[in-house]
C-alpha positions as CSV (number, residue, x, y, z in Angstrom):
1,M,8.5,-11.7,19.6
2,G,10.9,-14.3,21.1
3,Y,13.9,-11.9,21.0
4,E,15.0,-8.5,22.3
5,V,13.7,-5.6,20.4
6,R,15.8,-2.3,20.9
7,T,14.2,1.1,20.5
8,F,16.0,4.2,19.7
9,V,14.4,7.3,21.0
10,R,15.3,10.8,19.8
11,E,13.5,14.1,20.7
12,E,12.1,16.3,18.1
13,T,15.0,18.7,18.1
14,E,17.5,15.7,17.6
15,L,15.3,14.5,14.6
16,V,15.4,18.1,13.0
17,K,19.2,18.1,13.4
18,I,19.6,14.5,11.9
19,A,17.3,15.4,9.1
20,N,19.3,18.4,8.1
21,C,22.7,17.0,8.6
22,Q,24.8,16.9,5.4
23,P,27.9,15.2,6.4
24,F,28.9,14.4,2.7
25,P,29.6,16.9,-0.3
26,Q,26.7,16.5,-2.7
27,S,29.0,17.1,-5.5
28,K,30.6,13.4,-5.0
29,F,27.4,11.6,-5.5
30,D,24.9,11.0,-8.0
31,E,21.5,9.5,-8.2
32,T,22.9,5.9,-7.8
33,W,23.6,6.7,-4.1
34,Q,21.3,6.4,-1.1
35,S,21.5,7.9,2.2
36,N,20.9,5.9,5.4
37,I,21.0,6.8,9.1
38,I,22.2,4.2,11.6
39,F,20.8,4.8,15.0
40,L,22.7,3.8,18.1
41,A,21.9,3.9,21.8
42,D,25.2,5.5,22.8
43,D,28.1,7.4,21.1
44,L,30.8,5.1,19.8
45,N,34.2,5.3,21.4
46,D,37.2,6.1,19.1
47,K,38.1,2.5,18.5
48,L,34.7,1.6,17.3
49,K,34.5,4.7,15.2
50,Q,37.7,3.7,13.5
51,K,36.4,0.3,12.9
52,V,33.3,1.8,11.3
53,N,35.0,4.2,9.0
54,A,37.4,1.3,7.9
55,L,34.3,-0.2,6.3
56,G,34.2,2.6,3.8
57,T,34.9,1.7,0.1
58,N,34.3,2.9,-3.2
59,T,30.5,2.2,-2.8
60,N,29.9,2.6,0.8
61,V,31.0,5.8,3.0
62,F,30.3,6.3,6.8
63,E,30.5,9.5,8.9
64,V,30.0,9.1,12.7
65,H,28.4,11.9,14.5
66,G,27.3,11.1,18.2
67,R,24.6,8.5,18.4
68,E,24.3,8.3,14.6
69,I,26.3,6.8,11.5
70,Y,25.5,8.7,8.2
71,W,25.8,6.1,5.5
72,R,26.0,6.8,1.8
73,R,26.0,3.7,-0.5
74,R,25.7,3.2,-4.1
75,R,23.0,1.0,-5.3
76,K,24.3,-2.1,-6.9
77,E,23.3,-2.8,-10.7
78,N,21.3,-5.9,-9.8
79,G,19.6,-4.1,-6.9
80,A,21.2,-6.1,-4.1
81,L,21.6,-4.1,-0.8
82,F,24.9,-3.7,1.3
83,S,24.8,-6.4,4.1
84,T,24.6,-5.2,7.6
85,V,26.7,-8.0,8.7
86,P,29.9,-6.2,8.8
87,L,28.3,-3.6,11.0
88,E,26.7,-6.1,13.3
89,K,30.3,-7.8,13.6
90,I,31.4,-4.1,14.9
91,L,28.5,-2.9,16.6
92,G,26.5,-6.0,17.7
93,P,22.8,-5.9,17.3
94,A,22.5,-2.6,19.0
95,F,21.6,-0.5,16.0
96,T,18.8,0.2,13.5
97,V,19.0,1.6,10.0
98,R,16.7,4.0,8.4
99,G,16.7,5.8,5.1
100,A,17.4,9.4,5.2
101,D,14.2,10.1,3.2
102,T,12.1,8.2,5.8
103,I,13.6,10.5,8.6
104,E,12.9,13.6,6.5
105,K,9.2,12.5,6.0
106,I,8.8,12.0,9.7
107,V,10.4,15.4,10.5
108,S,8.1,17.1,7.9
109,K,4.9,15.4,9.1
110,Y,5.4,15.1,12.8
111,C,7.6,17.9,14.1
112,S,6.3,21.0,15.5
113,S,6.5,24.2,13.2
114,K,8.5,26.1,16.1
115,I,11.3,23.2,15.8
116,C,11.1,22.7,12.2
């Protein structure tokens, strides 16, 4: 591909925990908010956690849990998405973002019934 492609592997039990995690009170959010999960290779140190949390605004909320960052963002009226550039400045290229609904679909389709 001409550039490094990182992968972020999680076991079935980890994916189930991630899909079921509800770090934000639902009462604070309506249908204009989207849930995303940022996957990391390693846990963040306290300094990096503080920097990520400092990115929070009235339209973006972050919650760090181990190797994942849960991100709620309000959809902009023009449909534009939040840029990941601020995250890249803090984390470097070592992350990937997936919609929470995508993770829920993966868990629903591929996790064994004993785990789910």
